[in-house]
Residue, then its C-alpha position, 0 to 999 in steps of 0.5 A: m972181186s974179193r978183198f984180195g983182188s981175185p974174182a969171186i967164185p960163182e955159187s955153182m962152183r963152190a968147194v964141197g969139202p976139202i977137194r972137189l967142186v960142185p959141177p953145174p946142174p946138167q941141162f935138160v934134154r928131150r928125146r923123140l922116141s917112137r911109140e914102141s920105144a916109149q912103150g918099152l920104157e914104160i914096161l922096163g920101168h914097171a919091171i924095175e919097180y916090181l923087182a926093186d919093191e920085191y927085193a926091199v920087202d923081202p925079210a931075208n937077210k941080204g948080207p953086207l953086199g946085196n950085189a950078189d943077189p940075182r935080183i940085183a943083177a936083174i935090176q941092173t940089167l933092166k936099168s942098162l936096157n932102159r938107158a939104151v932104149y932112152f938114148s936111142g931116141a934123137e935129141m930134140q932142140p929146145v922150143w926156145q932155140r927153135f923159136r929163136h932161130w926162126f925169129l932171127a931168120h925172119a928178122m934178118g930177111t932170110h926165110v929158113e924153114i925148119h921142120t921137125a919131121l915125124p916118122g914116116k912123113k915127107v918134109t917139103k921145103 
């Protein structure tokens, strides 16, 4: 507690500037993607990188607002497609949570099988 009797503000919520607070860092989420989705992400990533490099190296004057350039519109379109493909994958529960759930189930005497099925595989319990 501070000397004024109020609880201290955690380091992750310290004020940045006069108004807003810093949010806590986002959690890492893994996603299960099909082989086609993973290849699509790779191809989209290469296309985005190619267009961005081409735009950056171009010696022509880009003006104060480069958003009018069709290459920027193409990059933004590819990035939105990249996000759509990525978010189409199913979220995976972190390994430590799966292990914790399995361990607690066995410690309590209730045997609960948790299987993460692969596409096309049949799950038996």
